[in-house]
C-alpha positions as CSV (number, residue, x, y, z in Angstrom):
1,M,0.1,0.2,-0.2
2,N,1.4,3.4,-1.1
3,Q,1.3,6.3,1.2
4,N,-1.3,7.9,-0.6
5,A,-3.5,5.0,-0.1
6,A,-2.7,4.4,3.4
7,K,-3.0,7.9,4.6
8,H,-6.7,7.8,2.5
9,Y,-7.5,4.7,4.4
10,W,-6.9,6.4,8.1
11,E,-8.7,9.4,7.1
12,Q,-11.7,7.3,6.2
13,Q,-11.4,4.9,9.5
14,I,-11.2,8.4,11.7
15,L,-14.1,9.9,9.5
16,N,-16.3,7.1,10.0
17,A,-15.5,6.2,13.7
18,S,-17.9,6.9,16.3
19,P,-16.3,9.1,19.0
20,A,-15.3,6.1,21.4
21,E,-13.7,4.7,18.3
22,R,-11.7,7.5,17.8
23,V,-10.3,7.7,21.1
24,V,-9.0,3.9,20.8
25,L,-7.5,5.4,17.2
26,L,-5.6,7.8,19.4
27,Y,-4.5,5.5,22.0
28,D,-3.3,3.1,19.4
29,G,-1.5,5.9,17.4
30,A,0.1,7.1,20.8
31,I,1.0,3.5,21.4
32,R,2.7,2.9,17.9
33,F,4.8,6.1,18.1
34,L,6.2,5.1,21.5
35,L,7.2,2.0,20.4
36,S,8.8,3.8,17.4
37,A,10.8,5.8,20.1
38,K,11.7,2.7,21.8
39,Q,13.2,1.3,18.5
40,A,15.0,4.8,18.2
41,I,16.5,4.5,21.5
42,E,17.8,1.2,20.8
43,A,19.0,2.3,17.5
44,G,20.9,5.4,19.0
45,D,18.7,7.6,16.6
46,I,17.8,10.3,18.8
47,Q,15.8,12.6,16.3
48,S,13.6,9.7,15.6
49,R,13.4,9.1,19.6
50,F,12.2,13.1,19.9
51,N,10.0,13.1,16.9
52,N,8.1,9.9,17.8
53,N,8.0,10.9,21.1
54,K,6.6,14.4,20.2
55,R,4.0,12.9,18.2
56,A,2.9,10.5,20.9
57,G,2.8,13.7,23.4
58,D,0.8,15.5,21.0
59,I,-2.2,13.1,20.7
60,I,-2.1,12.6,24.9
61,M,-2.3,16.2,24.8
62,Y,-5.1,16.8,22.4
63,L,-6.9,14.2,24.4
64,F,-6.3,16.0,27.6
65,E,-7.7,19.1,26.2
66,T,-10.8,17.7,24.8
67,L,-12.0,16.0,28.1
68,D,-14.9,17.4,29.3
69,M,-14.9,17.7,33.0
70,E,-18.3,19.1,33.4
71,K,-19.9,16.0,31.5
72,G,-17.2,13.4,32.2
73,G,-17.3,13.9,35.9
74,E,-14.9,11.3,38.3
75,I,-14.2,9.6,35.2
76,A,-13.0,12.8,33.2
77,G,-10.9,14.0,36.4
78,N,-9.4,10.4,36.6
79,L,-8.4,10.5,32.8
80,S,-6.8,14.3,33.4
81,R,-4.9,13.0,35.9
82,I,-3.7,10.0,34.0
83,Y,-3.0,12.1,30.7
84,Q,-1.1,14.6,33.1
85,Y,1.4,11.8,34.3
86,M,1.7,10.4,31.1
87,L,2.6,13.8,29.6
88,N,5.3,14.2,32.4
89,R,6.7,10.7,31.9
90,L,7.1,11.6,28.2
91,V,9.5,14.5,29.5
92,Q,11.5,11.8,31.0
93,I,11.8,9.8,27.9
94,D,13.7,12.8,26.4
95,L,15.6,13.8,29.5
96,K,16.8,10.0,30.3
97,N,17.0,8.5,27.1
98,D,15.6,5.3,28.6
99,T,13.0,2.8,27.4
100,E,12.1,1.5,30.8
101,V,9.7,5.0,30.9
102,I,8.0,3.4,27.5
103,D,7.6,0.4,28.7
104,E,5.7,1.7,31.7
């Protein structure tokens, strides 16, 4: 599958997904980027690690920013704390260049 076809496929998946399915797609994307960051650490590729870690962080920040604290109640509050923790841990990936933080 060429890049344009793959991009079109993902765009269609996102457009046709329910809100809950979109969140799952975002989680999957963050996980994929973190696994790529881990591979980059193991390969000694600092730039790739940074880029993939940033993309994972962008996804988590988006999830954090789109929480509806009024409608979401306790669940939104719990997710907010989880996302904040994750964002703090992503900083540690860049500071320590360590796969253990990713594994966590």
